[in-house]
C-alpha positions as CSV (number, residue, x, y, z in Angstrom):
1,M,16.7,-3.8,26.2
2,F,14.8,-2.2,23.3
3,K,11.0,-2.2,24.1
4,F,8.1,-1.6,21.7
5,P,5.0,0.5,22.6
6,K,1.7,-1.2,22.8
7,H,-1.0,-0.4,20.2
8,P,-3.8,1.9,21.5
9,S,-6.9,0.1,22.8
10,S,-10.3,0.9,21.6
11,K,-13.7,0.6,23.2
12,R,-15.2,-0.7,20.0
13,P,-13.8,-3.1,17.5
14,I,-11.9,-1.4,14.6
15,T,-12.7,-2.7,11.2
16,F,-11.0,-2.3,7.9
17,R,-12.7,-1.2,4.8
18,F,-11.9,-3.9,2.2
19,P,-11.4,-2.5,-1.4
20,D,-13.8,-4.4,-3.6
21,W,-11.5,-3.9,-6.6
22,L,-9.1,-6.4,-5.0
23,H,-11.4,-9.3,-5.5
24,L,-8.7,-11.3,-7.2
25,S,-6.4,-11.6,-4.2
26,I,-8.1,-12.4,-0.9
27,N,-11.8,-12.5,0.3
28,H,-12.9,-13.1,-3.2
29,Q,-16.6,-12.4,-3.5
30,M,-18.2,-14.8,-6.0
31,A,-21.6,-14.5,-7.8
32,D,-23.8,-17.4,-7.7
33,H,-24.7,-17.3,-11.4
34,P,-22.9,-16.2,-14.7
35,C,-22.8,-12.7,-15.7
36,H,-25.1,-11.6,-18.6
37,T,-22.2,-11.3,-21.1
38,C,-20.8,-14.8,-20.5
39,R,-24.3,-16.2,-20.6
40,K,-24.9,-14.5,-24.0
41,R,-21.6,-15.6,-25.3
42,R,-22.3,-19.3,-24.0
43,V,-18.9,-19.5,-22.3
44,Q,-18.2,-20.4,-18.6
45,C,-18.2,-17.4,-16.3
46,D,-15.7,-17.1,-13.4
47,G,-18.2,-15.4,-11.3
48,G,-15.9,-12.4,-10.3
49,Y,-17.9,-9.7,-8.6
50,P,-18.8,-6.9,-9.3
51,H,-17.5,-7.6,-12.9
52,C,-16.5,-10.9,-14.4
53,D,-12.7,-11.2,-14.7
54,K,-12.9,-13.2,-17.9
55,C,-14.7,-10.3,-19.6
56,T,-12.4,-7.7,-18.2
57,L,-9.2,-9.4,-19.3
58,R,-10.5,-9.9,-22.9
59,G,-11.5,-6.2,-23.1
60,I,-15.3,-7.1,-23.3
61,E,-18.0,-5.2,-21.5
62,C,-19.2,-7.1,-18.6
63,L,-23.0,-6.3,-18.0
64,G,-22.9,-7.6,-14.5
65,Y,-25.3,-10.0,-12.6
66,G,-28.3,-7.7,-11.8
67,Q,-31.7,-7.7,-13.4
68,F,-31.5,-6.9,-17.1
69,L,-34.7,-5.8,-19.0
70,M,-34.7,-5.8,-22.7
71,W,-37.4,-5.1,-25.3
72,T,-37.0,-8.0,-27.7
73,G,-40.2,-7.9,-29.9
74,A,-40.6,-11.6,-29.1
75,V,-43.8,-13.6,-29.7
76,A,-45.9,-14.1,-26.6
77,V,-46.5,-17.8,-25.8
78,R,-49.2,-17.5,-23.1
79,G,-52.1,-15.3,-22.1
80,R,-54.5,-13.3,-24.3
81,L,-51.6,-12.0,-26.5
82,A,-50.4,-15.5,-27.3
83,G,-49.0,-15.6,-30.9
84,Q,-48.6,-11.9,-31.1
85,T,-45.4,-9.9,-30.9
86,S,-44.7,-7.4,-28.1
87,S,-46.0,-3.9,-28.5
88,A,-42.4,-2.6,-28.7
89,A,-42.0,-4.2,-32.1
90,A,-45.6,-4.0,-33.3
91,C,-45.0,-0.9,-35.3
92,H,-41.9,-1.1,-37.5
93,G,-41.7,2.7,-37.8
94,Q,-41.2,2.7,-34.0
95,H,-38.4,0.2,-33.9
96,S,-35.6,2.7,-33.9
97,A,-37.3,4.7,-31.1
98,V,-37.7,1.6,-29.0
99,A,-34.0,0.7,-29.5
100,K,-33.0,4.2,-28.5
101,R,-35.2,3.9,-25.2
102,R,-33.6,0.5,-24.6
103,T,-30.2,2.0,-24.8
104,I,-31.1,4.9,-22.5
105,Y,-32.5,2.4,-20.0
106,Q,-29.3,0.3,-20.0
107,T,-27.2,3.3,-19.8
108,K,-29.2,4.7,-16.8
109,A,-28.8,1.2,-15.1
110,L,-25.1,1.2,-15.6
111,E,-24.8,4.8,-14.4
112,T,-26.8,3.9,-11.2
113,K,-24.6,0.9,-10.6
114,T,-21.5,3.0,-11.2
115,I,-22.5,5.4,-8.5
116,H,-23.2,2.6,-6.1
117,V,-19.8,1.0,-6.8
118,T,-17.9,4.2,-6.5
119,D,-19.3,4.9,-3.1
120,Q,-17.7,1.6,-2.0
121,S,-14.3,2.6,-3.5
122,V,-14.4,-0.1,-6.2
123,S,-11.4,0.3,-8.4
124,S,-11.6,1.2,-12.1
125,S,-8.6,-1.1,-12.3
126,K,-11.1,-3.7,-13.6
127,L,-11.2,-1.5,-16.7
128,D,-14.9,-1.3,-17.0
129,L,-14.6,1.0,-20.0
130,Q,-18.4,1.3,-20.5
131,T,-18.7,2.6,-17.0
132,S,-16.0,5.2,-17.5
133,D,-17.6,6.4,-20.8
134,V,-21.0,6.8,-19.1
135,R,-19.5,8.8,-16.3
136,S,-17.7,11.0,-18.8
137,L,-20.9,11.8,-20.6
138,V,-22.5,13.3,-17.5
139,D,-19.4,15.1,-15.9
140,P,-19.0,18.7,-17.3
141,L,-15.4,18.5,-16.5
142,F,-14.8,16.0,-19.2
143,Q,-16.7,17.7,-21.9
144,G,-14.7,18.7,-25.0
145,M,-12.1,15.9,-24.3
146,S,-11.4,12.8,-26.4
147,E,-12.9,9.5,-25.3
148,S,-9.4,8.1,-24.1
149,Q,-8.7,11.3,-22.1
150,R,-12.1,11.1,-20.3
151,R,-11.5,7.5,-19.5
152,Y,-8.0,8.3,-18.0
153,F,-9.2,11.2,-16.0
154,D,-12.0,9.1,-14.7
155,Y,-9.5,6.3,-13.7
156,Y,-7.2,8.8,-12.1
157,S,-10.1,10.2,-10.0
158,H,-11.5,6.8,-8.8
159,R,-8.3,4.7,-8.7
160,V,-5.0,6.4,-8.9
161,C,-6.0,9.0,-6.3
162,Q,-6.6,6.1,-3.8
163,D,-2.8,5.4,-3.9
164,L,-1.8,8.9,-3.3
165,I,-3.2,9.2,0.2
166,S,-3.5,7.1,3.2
167,H,-7.2,6.8,3.8
168,D,-9.3,7.9,0.9
169,F,-12.2,9.5,2.6
170,S,-15.3,10.6,0.5
171,N,-14.6,14.1,-1.0
172,A,-11.5,14.6,1.1
173,N,-8.8,13.6,-1.3
174,P,-6.9,16.8,-2.3
175,F,-5.3,15.2,-5.4
176,R,-8.7,15.1,-7.2
177,N,-8.6,18.9,-7.1
178,L,-5.9,18.9,-9.9
179,L,-8.5,17.7,-12.4
180,P,-10.2,21.1,-12.9
181,L,-6.7,22.7,-13.6
182,T,-6.0,20.3,-16.5
183,S,-8.2,22.2,-19.1
184,S,-5.9,25.3,-18.9
185,H,-2.5,23.7,-18.1
186,P,-1.5,21.1,-20.9
187,I,1.5,19.9,-18.9
188,L,-0.6,19.0,-16.0
189,R,-3.1,17.3,-18.3
190,Q,-0.3,15.2,-19.9
191,V,1.3,14.0,-16.7
192,I,-2.0,12.9,-15.3
193,I,-2.8,11.0,-18.4
194,A,0.7,9.5,-18.3
195,A,0.3,8.5,-14.6
196,S,-3.2,7.1,-15.1
197,A,-2.3,5.1,-18.2
198,A,0.8,3.6,-16.6
199,H,-1.2,2.7,-13.5
200,M,-3.9,1.2,-15.6
201,F,-1.4,-0.8,-17.7
202,N,0.2,-2.2,-14.4
203,Q,-3.1,-3.1,-12.9
204,T,-4.3,-4.9,-16.0
205,T,-1.0,-6.8,-16.2
206,T,-1.1,-7.7,-12.5
207,L,-4.7,-8.9,-12.7
208,A,-4.0,-11.0,-15.7
209,A,-1.1,-12.6,-14.0
210,A,-3.2,-13.4,-10.9
211,S,-5.7,-15.3,-12.9
212,D,-3.2,-16.7,-15.4
213,P,0.5,-16.5,-14.9
214,S,1.1,-16.9,-18.7
215,Q,-0.8,-13.7,-19.2
216,R,1.8,-11.5,-17.4
217,F,2.8,-9.4,-20.4
218,Q,-0.5,-9.5,-22.4
219,A,-2.0,-6.3,-21.2
220,P,-3.4,-4.0,-23.9
221,N,-0.5,-2.3,-25.7
222,N,-2.5,0.9,-26.5
223,I,-2.6,1.7,-22.8
224,R,1.2,1.5,-22.6
225,I,1.6,3.6,-25.7
226,D,-0.8,6.2,-24.4
227,A,1.3,6.4,-21.1
228,L,4.5,6.8,-23.1
229,V,3.1,9.4,-25.5
230,A,1.6,11.5,-22.7
231,K,5.0,11.3,-20.8
232,H,6.8,12.4,-23.9
233,K,4.5,15.4,-24.4
234,A,4.9,16.5,-20.9
235,L,8.7,16.3,-21.2
236,Q,8.5,18.4,-24.3
237,I,6.5,21.1,-22.6
238,M,8.5,21.1,-19.4
239,P,11.5,23.2,-20.6
240,S,9.5,26.1,-21.9
241,A,7.3,26.0,-18.8
242,I,10.5,26.3,-16.6
243,Q,11.8,29.1,-18.8
244,N,8.6,31.1,-18.3
245,I,8.1,30.2,-14.7
246,N,6.4,32.9,-12.7
247,T,4.3,33.1,-9.5
248,H,1.2,32.1,-11.4
249,S,2.6,28.8,-12.8
250,I,5.3,27.6,-10.3
251,D,2.8,25.5,-8.4
252,I,1.6,23.8,-11.6
253,I,5.2,23.1,-12.6
254,L,5.8,21.6,-9.0
255,A,2.8,19.3,-9.4
256,A,3.9,18.3,-12.9
257,A,7.4,17.5,-11.7
258,L,6.0,15.4,-8.8
259,F,3.8,13.5,-11.2
260,L,6.8,12.8,-13.5
261,V,8.4,11.2,-10.5
262,N,5.2,9.2,-9.9
263,V,5.3,8.1,-13.6
264,E,8.8,6.9,-13.2
265,L,7.8,5.1,-9.9
266,L,5.0,3.4,-11.7
267,E,7.4,2.2,-14.5
268,S,10.2,1.0,-12.4
269,G,11.6,3.5,-9.9
270,K,15.1,3.3,-11.5
271,R,17.4,6.1,-12.7
272,S,15.0,8.5,-14.5
273,W,13.3,9.7,-11.3
274,K,16.3,11.6,-10.1
275,P,16.3,14.7,-12.4
276,H,12.6,15.2,-11.8
277,L,12.9,14.9,-8.1
278,E,15.8,17.3,-8.0
279,G,13.9,19.8,-10.1
280,A,10.9,19.5,-7.8
281,A,13.0,20.1,-4.8
282,Q,14.7,23.2,-6.4
283,I,11.2,24.6,-7.2
284,L,10.1,23.8,-3.6
285,S,13.0,25.9,-2.3
286,M,12.1,29.0,-4.3
287,T,10.5,31.9,-2.4
288,Q,7.6,32.4,-4.7
289,P,4.3,31.5,-3.1
290,L,2.1,28.8,-4.6
291,T,-1.1,30.6,-5.7
292,L,-3.2,28.4,-8.0
293,L,-3.5,25.3,-5.7
294,D,-5.8,25.2,-2.7
295,E,-4.1,25.0,0.7
296,S,-4.6,21.3,1.3
297,L,-3.5,20.3,-2.2
298,K,-0.5,22.5,-2.0
299,D,0.6,21.0,1.4
300,Y,0.3,17.5,0.1
301,I,2.3,18.1,-3.1
302,M,5.0,19.7,-1.1
303,S,4.9,17.0,1.5
304,D,5.3,14.2,-1.2
305,C,8.2,16.1,-2.7
306,I,9.9,16.1,0.6
307,V,9.1,12.5,1.4
308,Y,10.5,11.3,-1.9
309,S,13.6,13.3,-1.4
310,I,14.3,11.9,2.1
311,L,13.6,8.3,1.1
312,S,15.8,8.7,-2.0
313,L,18.8,9.7,0.3
314,T,18.4,6.5,2.4
315,F,19.7,4.0,-0.1
316,N,21.4,6.1,-2.9
317,P,24.7,8.1,-2.9
318,S,24.6,11.6,-1.5
319,A,23.0,14.2,-3.7
320,P,24.3,17.6,-2.5
321,N,21.7,19.6,-4.7
322,L,18.9,17.7,-3.1
323,Q,20.1,18.0,0.4
324,N,20.7,21.8,-0.1
325,H,17.2,22.2,-1.3
326,L,15.8,20.2,1.6
327,E,17.8,22.3,4.1
328,S,15.9,25.4,2.8
329,C,12.5,24.0,3.5
330,Q,10.5,23.9,6.7
331,I,10.4,20.2,6.6
332,L,8.6,19.4,9.8
333,S,6.1,22.2,9.5
334,I,5.1,21.0,6.0
335,L,4.9,17.3,7.0
336,D,2.8,18.1,10.1
337,K,0.0,19.5,7.8
338,T,-0.4,16.2,5.9
339,T,-1.6,13.9,8.6
340,N,-3.2,11.7,5.9
341,S,-0.1,11.3,3.8
342,Y,0.2,8.1,1.8
343,L,3.4,7.0,3.7
344,C,1.6,7.0,7.0
345,C,4.9,7.8,8.9
346,P,5.4,10.4,11.8
347,P,7.3,13.4,10.5
348,E,9.8,13.1,13.3
349,L,10.9,9.7,12.0
350,L,11.4,11.1,8.4
351,N,13.6,13.9,9.8
352,I,15.7,11.3,11.7
353,L,16.1,9.3,8.4
354,L,17.3,12.5,6.7
355,M,19.9,13.2,9.4
356,A,21.0,9.5,9.4
357,S,21.5,9.5,5.8
358,Q,23.7,12.6,6.0
359,L,25.9,10.8,8.6
360,L,26.8,8.2,6.1
361,D,29.0,10.9,4.4
362,S,30.8,11.8,7.6
363,S,34.4,10.6,8.0
364,E,34.6,11.1,11.8
365,D,33.7,7.7,13.3
366,G,33.5,8.9,16.8
367,V,31.2,11.8,16.2
368,T,29.1,9.5,13.8
369,A,28.7,6.8,16.4
370,S,27.6,9.2,19.2
371,S,25.2,11.0,16.7
372,C,23.7,7.8,15.6
373,A,23.1,6.7,19.2
374,A,21.3,10.0,19.8
375,L,19.2,9.4,16.7
376,L,18.3,5.9,17.8
377,E,17.1,7.3,21.1
378,Q,15.0,10.0,19.3
379,A,13.4,7.3,17.0
380,R,12.6,5.2,20.0
381,S,11.0,8.1,21.8
382,V,8.6,9.1,19.0
383,D,5.0,9.4,20.5
384,L,3.1,7.0,18.2
385,D,-0.2,7.3,20.3
386,S,-0.5,11.1,19.7
387,W,0.4,10.8,16.1
388,A,-2.1,7.9,15.4
389,Y,-4.9,9.9,16.9
390,K,-4.4,13.0,14.8
391,L,-6.7,11.9,11.9
392,H,-9.7,12.0,14.3
393,D,-11.2,8.9,12.7
394,Q,-11.7,6.0,15.1
395,N,-11.5,3.4,12.3
396,T,-8.0,4.5,11.3
397,I,-6.2,4.5,14.7
398,R,-5.0,0.9,14.7
399,S,-4.1,1.0,11.1
400,R,-2.2,4.2,11.5
401,F,-0.4,3.1,14.7
402,L,0.8,-0.2,13.1
403,A,2.1,1.6,10.0
404,G,3.8,4.2,12.1
405,L,5.4,1.5,14.4
406,A,6.6,-0.3,11.3
407,H,8.4,2.8,10.2
408,Q,9.7,3.5,13.7
409,I,11.4,0.0,13.9
410,A,12.6,0.1,10.4
411,A,14.1,3.6,11.1
412,C,15.9,2.1,14.2
413,L,17.3,-0.7,12.0
414,Y,18.5,1.8,9.4
415,V,20.3,4.0,11.9
416,L,22.2,0.9,13.1
417,Q,23.2,0.2,9.6
418,V,24.8,3.6,9.3
419,V,27.2,2.7,12.0
420,P,27.2,-1.2,12.3
421,A,29.7,-1.0,15.2
422,L,27.0,0.8,17.3
423,D,25.1,-2.5,17.5
424,N,28.1,-4.0,19.5
425,S,28.0,-1.3,22.1
426,M,24.3,-1.8,22.9
427,D,22.4,-4.5,24.7
428,R,23.0,-7.9,23.2
429,G,20.5,-8.9,20.5
430,T,19.2,-5.4,19.9
431,T,19.1,-6.1,16.1
432,H,17.4,-9.4,16.5
433,T,14.8,-7.8,18.8
434,L,14.1,-5.1,16.2
435,L,13.8,-7.7,13.4
436,E,11.4,-9.7,15.4
437,G,9.4,-6.7,16.2
438,L,9.2,-5.4,12.7
439,Y,8.2,-8.9,11.4
440,N,5.4,-9.1,13.9
441,T,4.2,-5.6,13.3
442,L,4.1,-6.1,9.4
443,S,2.3,-9.4,10.0
444,Q,-0.6,-7.5,11.6
445,I,-1.2,-5.3,8.6
446,P,-3.3,-7.3,6.1
447,D,-3.5,-6.8,2.5
448,N,-6.9,-5.2,2.6
449,D,-5.6,-2.5,5.2
450,P,-5.5,1.0,3.4
451,N,-2.0,1.4,4.8
452,F,-0.7,-2.0,3.5
453,K,0.7,0.1,0.5
454,A,2.6,2.3,3.0
455,T,4.8,-0.6,4.3
456,A,7.0,-1.0,1.2
457,W,10.0,0.8,2.7
458,P,9.8,-1.1,6.1
459,S,9.4,-4.4,4.3
460,F,12.6,-3.7,2.3
461,V,14.5,-2.9,5.3
462,L,13.4,-6.1,7.0
463,G,14.4,-8.2,3.9
464,A,17.7,-6.5,3.5
465,T,18.7,-6.8,7.2
466,T,17.5,-10.3,8.0
467,E,19.7,-13.3,7.5
468,S,16.8,-15.8,7.8
469,Q,15.9,-17.3,4.5
470,E,12.4,-18.0,5.7
471,T,11.9,-14.3,6.5
472,Q,13.5,-13.4,3.2
473,S,10.9,-15.5,1.4
474,W,8.1,-14.0,3.5
475,V,9.3,-10.5,2.5
476,I,9.3,-11.4,-1.2
477,D,5.8,-12.8,-1.0
478,R,4.6,-9.8,0.8
479,L,6.0,-7.3,-1.8
480,K,4.5,-9.4,-4.6
481,R,1.1,-9.3,-2.9
482,M,1.6,-5.6,-2.5
483,A,2.1,-5.2,-6.3
484,V,-1.5,-6.5,-6.7
485,V,-2.9,-3.9,-4.2
486,F,-0.5,-1.2,-5.3
487,P,0.6,-1.8,-8.8
488,W,3.6,0.5,-9.0
489,G,6.7,-0.7,-10.7
490,F,9.2,0.2,-8.0
491,I,7.8,-2.7,-6.0
492,Y,9.3,-5.1,-8.5
493,S,12.5,-3.1,-8.5
494,A,12.6,-3.5,-4.7
495,V,12.3,-7.4,-5.1
496,D,15.1,-7.4,-7.7
497,T,17.4,-5.3,-5.5
498,L,16.8,-7.6,-2.4
499,Q,17.8,-10.6,-4.5
500,V,20.9,-8.8,-5.7
501,L,21.9,-8.2,-2.1
502,W,21.3,-11.7,-1.0
503,R,23.4,-13.1,-3.9
504,L,26.4,-11.1,-2.7
505,S,28.9,-13.2,-0.7
506,E,30.7,-11.8,2.3
507,K,33.8,-11.1,0.1
508,Q,31.8,-9.4,-2.6
509,R,30.3,-7.0,-0.1
510,V,32.2,-3.8,-0.4
511,A,31.1,-2.3,2.9
512,A,30.2,-3.2,6.4
513,S,26.4,-2.7,6.1
514,W,23.9,-3.4,3.2
515,V,23.1,0.4,3.2
516,Q,26.6,1.2,2.4
517,T,26.8,-1.6,-0.1
518,L,23.8,-0.3,-2.0
519,R,25.2,3.2,-2.0
520,Q,28.6,2.0,-3.4
521,L,26.9,-0.3,-6.0
522,D,25.0,2.8,-7.1
523,V,21.8,0.8,-7.7
524,N,20.0,4.1,-7.9
525,F,16.4,3.1,-7.2
526,L,13.6,4.8,-5.3
527,I,11.3,3.0,-2.9
528,V,8.6,5.0,-1.3
């Protein structure tokens, strides 16, 4: 009988850091009085904290709920100065200077608030554009850039980077180190703007839908246009960059190719990601060393290219070019260096998925069955305890273990789909046990867990394998909640693909397993 490991115990309770920017979903913190902007406009405030959602969704600056001091030049109504105006307006010639001081004061207040909010990992997805503008004025990195560029780079630093890594520790996210390189590398600048604008558009749309379903497609069009324009510029630059590739730019081109894949994943995860990923894998297989990127950033970019490549092969037809490039890479050695990878999956399991996907192309059933049985045993034997403790942070152990366990069980289910007959030769009810274990594991990973975003692939495997309509509905609801926390378009493509699978009758299914069906239908989508 298949048995699951127990999660590691801890001497002290483990808590999860709840991202404040997700206040529209769960644990919604409410202010006990209206924001300054709604009170001034004389409209009802929804009390969203730290910024009012009503203001955000209408593109209006929310001034928040804290104390707000203003020099008004009003007439005193009591005391010795009764009947006189305030000293701020006593001299008409000083009025402009007073207004300037008032602006400086409000700016300083907003800047102070921004620093406090950033320390708590509050998302810029609330589109507090005033906050972004204030930050851009004081950051030397943003000098000489347009207002929109500064806003997108700020959003990338404080929101998009959260999605590119498992636990976003302070000053330890290597993807932020790409920003200083954007000034001298236009292609890198354009792909980061494209990714940031696409993410901002998705986040705005998702937040609008959360508060009012009729607002689903009413996000600001200029953000979407900025994403498309930046993507187009990056694609125009890429051919000449590849033609002039050398040891000084190969790492920048690799990063740009990876982010072009990210842009496609943000949009839908369908079709267009493939040439970018194959190009990234080809660059990765080259012998030239990466010279411009620091060691940690280089490792994470290479790791993401490998992870995307492996996961693309699990549900899509074989890609010989991609497989050949992967074979030339030191997969396990690269993945071992990125303990804090966004996927939060043990490297050994990813290597097993790669080998299992290659077995789908084998025509020798006997050899395939024995190989799959060996892979299943390898997946079951992965030491999750040792892997979970590698990050050396007590608060991440349970979260990492559960995410790793979800991938472990999902990998076992995937291996069984490669050779469905293998299930019949094993203990009775193995698949049912695995499905139950995966459901229970995913149920223990709440929406506010930093690794909730890492469970898209296991959730899809659960939904595709189960025949229970109740579980299928649960998976759809989970993926839709994930789209609020992790507003990437491939999540919606995963939902659509699951519904396509469920609508197929037994006669319509052209293969013995849903993995083979997906491959033969050539759905061609990427879920990471």
